[in-house]
C-alpha positions in Angstrom: 0.0 0.0 0.0 1.4 3.4 -0.9 2.7 5.6 1.9 0.9 8.6 0.5 -2.7 9.5 -0.5 -2.9 11.4 -3.7 -5.8 13.1 -5.4 -6.3 15.4 -8.4 -5.9 19.1 -8.1 -7.3 21.1 -11.0 -6.6 24.6 -12.3 -8.1 26.7 -15.1 -6.6 25.9 -18.5 -5.2 22.6 -17.4 -4.7 20.0 -20.1 -6.4 16.8 -18.9 -5.8 13.3 -20.2 -7.5 9.9 -19.5 -5.2 9.0 -16.6 -6.2 12.2 -14.8 -9.8 11.1 -14.8 -8.8 7.6 -13.9 -6.9 9.0 -10.9 -10.0 11.0 -9.9 -12.1 7.8 -9.8 -9.3 5.7 -8.2 -9.0 8.2 -5.3 -12.7 7.9 -4.4 -12.8 4.1 -4.9 -9.7 3.5 -2.8 -10.8 5.8 0.0 -14.2 4.1 0.1 -12.5 0.7 0.2 -10.1 1.9 2.9 -13.1 2.9 5.0 -14.8 -0.5 4.3 -11.6 -2.4 5.0 -10.5 -0.7 8.3 -13.8 0.4 9.9 -15.6 -2.8 9.0 -14.8 -6.4 9.4 -15.3 -8.2 6.1 -18.2 -10.6 5.6 -21.7 -11.0 4.4 -23.9 -7.8 4.7 -27.2 -9.2 3.7 -28.7 -12.2 1.9 -26.5 -14.5 -0.3 -28.0 -17.6 1.3 -27.7 -21.0 -0.5 -31.2 -22.4 -1.3 -32.3 -25.7 -2.9 -35.5 -25.8 -5.0 -37.0 -28.7 -6.9 -38.4 -28.3 -10.4 -39.9 -31.3 -12.2 -37.9 -33.6 -10.0 -34.6 -31.9 -10.5 -32.9 -30.2 -7.5 -31.5 -26.7 -8.3 -29.2 -24.9 -5.9 -29.0 -21.1 -6.1 -27.3 -18.2 -4.4 -29.9 -15.7 -3.3 -29.5 -11.9 -3.9 -27.4 -10.0 -1.4 -24.3 -8.0 -0.6 -20.9 -8.6 0.9 -17.7 -6.7 1.6 -14.4 -8.6 1.1 -11.2 -8.3 3.0 -9.9 -5.5 0.7 -13.1 -3.5 1.2 -14.5 -4.3 -2.2 -18.3 -4.3 -2.4 -19.9 -7.4 -4.0 -23.5 -7.3 -5.1 -25.7 -10.0 -6.4 -29.0 -8.6 -7.7 -30.7 -11.8 -9.0 -30.4 -15.4 -7.9 -27.4 -17.3 -9.3 -28.3 -21.0 -10.1 -25.5 -23.6 -10.4 -25.2 -25.5 -13.6 -22.8 -27.4 -15.9 -20.7 -24.3 -16.5 -19.8 -24.3 -12.8 -18.4 -27.8 -13.1 -16.2 -27.0 -16.1 -15.2 -23.5 -15.0 -14.0 -24.8 -11.6 -12.5 -28.0 -13.1 -14.4 -30.3 -10.8 -13.6 -33.9 -11.6 -14.8 -35.8 -8.4 -18.0 -36.0 -6.4 -17.9 -34.5 -2.9 -18.6 -31.4 -0.8 -17.4 -28.1 -2.2 -17.3 -24.7 -0.5 -19.1 -21.9 -2.3 -17.2 -18.6 -2.5 -18.2 -15.3 -4.1 -15.6 -12.8 -5.3 -15.6 -9.2 -6.6 -15.2 -9.0 -10.3 -14.9 -6.2 -12.9 -15.1 -6.2 -16.6 -14.3 -3.5 -19.2 -17.1 -2.8 -21.6 -18.8 -0.3 -23.9 -16.7 0.7 -26.9 -16.8 4.4 -28.0 -19.3 5.4 -30.6 -18.4 4.8 -34.3 -15.9 7.3 -35.6 -14.4 8.1 -32.1 -12.1 5.1 -31.8 -8.3 5.1 -32.2 -6.9 2.7 -34.7 -4.8 -0.1 -33.5 -5.8 0.4 -29.8 -7.9 -2.4 -28.5 -8.2 -1.0 -24.9 -10.8 1.7 -25.6 -13.7 0.5 -23.4 -15.5 3.4 -21.7 -17.1 1.6 -18.7 -16.3 -0.8 -15.9 -19.0 -3.3 -15.0 -18.5 -4.2 -11.3 -20.0 -7.6 -10.7 -19.2 -11.0 -9.0 -17.9 -14.4 -9.7 -19.0 -17.6 -7.9 -16.2 -20.1 -7.2 -16.3 -23.7 -6.0 -13.4 -25.0 -4.0 -12.8 -28.4 -2.3 -14.2 -28.4 1.2 -11.8 -27.0 3.7 -9.7 -25.0 1.3 -8.6 -21.6 2.6 -7.7 -19.6 -0.6 -6.2 -16.5 1.2 -5.0 -15.1 4.4 -6.5 -11.9 5.8 -4.6 -8.9 4.4 -2.9 -6.6 6.9 -3.0 -2.8 6.8 0.0 -2.4 4.5 -1.1 -5.0 1.9 -2.0 -3.4 -1.4 -5.4 -4.0 -3.0 -4.7 -5.7 -6.3 -8.2 -4.9 -7.5 -8.1 -8.4 -9.1 -9.4 -11.4 -7.1 -7.9 -13.8 -9.6 -4.5 -12.7 -8.2 -5.2 -12.2 -4.5 -7.9 -15.0 -4.3 -9.9 -12.9 -1.7 -13.6 -13.8 -1.4 -16.5 -14.5 0.9 -17.5 -18.0 1.8 -21.3 -18.6 1.5 -21.5 -22.2 2.6 -21.1 -25.5 0.9 -22.9 -27.7 -1.6 -22.7 -31.4 -2.5 -21.9 -32.3 -6.1 -22.7 -35.6 -7.8 -21.3 -35.4 -11.4 -23.2 -38.4 -12.8 -26.5 -37.5 -11.3 -29.2 -36.0 -13.5 -31.6 -34.9 -10.8 -29.2 -34.0 -8.0 -26.0 -32.8 -9.5 -26.0 -29.9 -7.0 -27.7 -30.7 -3.6 -27.6 -30.3 0.2 -26.6 -26.7 0.5 -25.2 -25.9 4.0 -24.6 -22.5 5.6 -21.5 -23.7 7.5 -18.5 -21.3 7.3 -20.5 -18.1 6.7 -18.9 -15.0 8.1 -21.0 -11.8 8.5 -19.9 -8.2 8.5 -18.6 -6.6 11.6 -17.4 -3.2 12.9 -14.0 -2.3 14.4 -14.6 0.1 17.3 -13.9 0.7 20.9 -16.5 3.3 21.8 -20.2 3.5 20.9 -22.2 6.7 21.6 -25.9 7.3 20.9 -27.0 10.4 19.0 -28.2 12.0 22.2 -25.7 12.8 25.0 -26.0 10.0 27.6 -22.9 10.8 29.7 -23.2 11.0 33.5 -23.4 14.8 33.3 -26.6 14.6 31.3 -30.1 14.0 32.9 -30.1 10.9 35.1 -31.3 7.7 33.4 -34.5 6.5 35.0 -33.1 3.0 35.6 -36.0 1.7 37.7 -38.6 2.7 35.1 -39.4 0.7 31.9 -37.4 2.1 28.9 -36.6 1.3 25.3 -33.4 1.9 23.3 -35.1 4.9 21.7 -37.1 6.2 24.6 -35.1 8.1 25.8 -32.7 7.9 22.9 -29.5 7.5 25.0 -29.1 3.8 24.8 -27.8 1.2 22.4 -30.4 -1.1 20.9 -29.3 -4.6 19.9 -31.6 -6.4 17.5 -29.8 -9.8 17.7 -28.2 -12.1 20.2 -25.0 -10.8 21.8 -21.9 -13.0 22.3 -18.9 -11.7 24.2 -15.8 -13.7 23.4 -13.9 -12.3 26.3 -15.1 -10.7 29.5 -17.8 -8.1 30.5 -17.4 -5.2 32.9 -20.6 -3.2 33.7 -20.0 0.2 35.3 -16.7 1.4 36.8 -14.2 -1.4 37.1 -13.0 -2.5 40.5 -10.3 -4.7 41.9 -11.0 -8.3 43.2 -8.2 -9.9 45.2 -8.3 -13.7 45.0 -6.7 -14.0 48.4 -9.8 -12.4 49.9 -12.3 -14.6 48.2 -14.0 -17.3 50.2 -13.8 -20.1 49.5 -10.4 -19.5 47.9 -10.4 -20.2 44.2 -8.3 -23.1 42.9 -6.3 -23.6 39.8 -5.8 -20.8 37.3 -8.0 -18.0 38.3 -9.7 -16.1 36.8 -10.3 -17.9 33.5 -9.2 -15.8 30.6 -12.8 -15.5 29.2 -16.4 -15.7 30.4 -16.2 -13.5 33.5 -18.6 -10.7 34.5 -18.0 -7.8 36.9 -21.0 -5.5 37.8 -20.3 -2.3 39.8 -23.8 -2.0 41.3 -27.0 -3.9 41.7 -28.3 -6.7 39.5 -32.1 -6.7 39.3 -33.8 -9.8 37.9 -37.3 -10.5 36.8 -36.5 -14.1 36.4 -34.3 -16.9 37.9 -30.6 -17.5 38.1 -29.8 -21.1 37.2 -26.5 -22.8 38.3 -24.8 -25.9 37.2 -24.6 -28.4 40.0 -21.5 -30.0 38.6 -23.5 -33.0 37.2 -25.0 -31.2 34.1 -28.2 -30.2 36.0 -29.1 -26.6 36.1 -30.8 -25.6 39.3 -32.6 -22.4 40.2 -30.5 -20.3 42.6 -32.8 -21.2 45.6 -32.4 -25.0 44.9 -28.7 -24.6 44.2 -28.1 -22.7 47.4 -29.8 -25.4 49.4 -27.1 -27.8 48.2 -24.7 -25.9 50.4 -27.0 -25.4 53.4 -27.3 -28.0 56.2 -30.5 -30.1 56.4 -31.9 -30.6 59.9 -33.9 -33.7 60.2 -35.8 -34.9 63.3 -37.7 -38.0 64.3 -39.1 -40.1 67.2 -38.5 -43.7 68.0 -40.6 -45.8 70.4 -38.5 -48.4 72.3 -39.7 -51.4 74.2 -37.3 -53.0 76.7 -37.2 -56.7 76.2 -33.6 -57.7 76.9 -33.0 -59.6 80.1 -29.8 -59.4 82.2 -27.6 -62.5 82.7 -28.0 -62.3 86.5 -31.1 -60.4 87.4 -31.8 -58.0 88.8 -29.2 -55.9 86.9 -28.8 -53.2 84.3 -29.0 -54.0 80.6 -27.5 -52.1 77.6 -29.0 -52.3 74.2 -29.3 -50.3 70.9 -32.0 -49.1 68.7 -31.9 -47.5 65.2 -34.0 -45.0 63.3 -33.6 -44.0 59.6 -34.6 -40.4 58.7 -35.0 -39.0 55.2 -32.9 -36.0 54.1 -33.3 -33.7 51.1 -29.5 -33.8 50.5 -28.5 -36.2 47.8 -24.9 -36.3 49.2 -24.3 -35.9 52.9 -20.6 -35.2 53.7 -20.9 -35.1 57.5 -23.7 -35.5 60.1 -24.0 -34.6 63.7 -26.6 -36.7 65.6 -28.3 -35.9 68.9 -30.8 -37.9 70.9 -32.8 -37.4 74.1 -35.5 -39.2 76.0 -38.8 -37.6 75.2 -40.9 -39.8 77.5 -41.1 -43.1 79.3 -43.5 -45.5 80.9 -43.0 -47.5 84.2 -44.2 -51.0 84.8 -47.0 -51.6 87.4 -46.7 -50.3 90.9 -47.0 -53.9 92.2 -44.0 -55.0 90.2 -42.0 -51.9 91.2 -42.6 -52.8 94.9 -40.9 -56.1 94.4 -37.5 -54.5 93.6 -34.9 -54.8 96.4 -34.8 -51.9 98.8 -32.7 -49.0 97.8 -32.8 -49.8 94.1 -32.4 -46.8 91.8 -34.4 -46.9 88.5 -32.3 -45.5 85.7 -32.6 -45.0 81.9 -29.8 -43.2 80.1 -28.4 -42.6 76.7 -24.8 -43.9 76.4 -23.9 -42.9 72.9 -25.3 -41.6 69.6 -23.8 -42.5 66.2 -25.0 -42.3 62.6 -24.3 -43.5 59.0 -25.3 -41.6 55.9 -26.7 -42.6 52.5 -28.1 -40.5 49.6 -31.1 -38.7 50.9 -31.1 -40.6 54.3 -29.3 -40.8 57.6 -29.5 -43.8 60.0 -29.0 -43.1 63.7 -28.0 -45.7 66.3 -28.7 -44.9 69.9 -27.1 -47.0 72.7 -28.9 -46.9 76.0 -28.8 -48.4 79.5 -31.8 -49.1 81.8 -32.5 -51.1 84.9 -32.5 -52.8 87.3 -34.3 -55.4 85.1 -35.5 -58.5 86.7 -36.2 -61.9 85.1 -39.8 -61.0 84.6 -40.1 -57.2 84.1 -38.2 -54.0 83.4 -39.1 -51.0 85.6 -39.1 -48.8 82.5 -40.8 -51.1 80.0 -40.9 -48.6 77.1 -39.7 -45.1 76.3 -39.6 -42.7 73.4 -36.4 -41.3 71.8 -36.3 -37.9 70.2 -33.6 -37.8 67.5 -32.2 -34.7 65.6 -29.4 -34.8 63.0 -27.7 -31.9 61.4 -26.6 -33.0 57.9 -24.0 -31.0 56.0 -23.6 -31.2 52.2 
């Protein structure tokens, strides 16, 4: 690319030749292409889809009308559908069936000879017009015919030299087929136009010094006209910062992040409040997306309680004496995975044997019932508590406390 930008400068009485007028046109063409090339990112502007139609049992594949801008800033227009045929097979020297990528390129052709009597003898290059058009090229699938030009690369103005074009998709070719020579158009590989910019500003001043934006009221992009309206989905390939940026120290994050932190992409920082009219869904690590409430419960302890009636039936080896025994109770939990559990148990009530039996106990006997230990085991959505107890003195025929009720509580941690 030239290091200077040159344009014509006229004066009265100047003798002008054809190259002066060529330079005038070239200046405007090149400046427009520089603007397209550097301000925009090359790609499809509109249309140019591949479409299959069937006519009398024959599949026809066409490129629909549309526009694109290539990597040198050249505009490519297609004003009427372009339907593939035998000439595309021969022009692209296709000799084997398979999938072929469809490319469209800028093209220009000199045309329109001068009127009769105004030509110069022995000069064949006397055309008076350039027709700016297109050419459709078929390349073997996966072929990349060019590398993106950099700022200093010169526009050849001839795609047959630089091979620059726009990929529109792919098509399947069956050479021997009469009805489906061209078939199965696919949009894969299409690249659409973009814009190179760092700042976006609406036509009305929306800076902090202007009137405050009524954030809590319903608004649109044009009412008031100080916002940016996006008509399509938005993908951010890196990170998103909303509002003034702020520092986050990993050492002060709880729990401390592990591995490489933060990830290079996919992070969001928001300076102030996040207001939602819907739910936040989180991945539970197993591919399930839970609403924030359900997800938070995965990290909250589950407190389960239950009661267990116990009847004393065990007899001592040498009555009267105290006996020790165990009882178990299984309680349901909403936690699918319980990491630790803390069990507790207490005696909620008891029932003595008959007064006549109690009076047969040796004098000075002390009736006892106590909990010796509480343990538990866990399973998905359940915890089993084992309570060891001692009671007595138990005779050969009865127990002073013949039944009692245990109250059990377990704190389950995920």
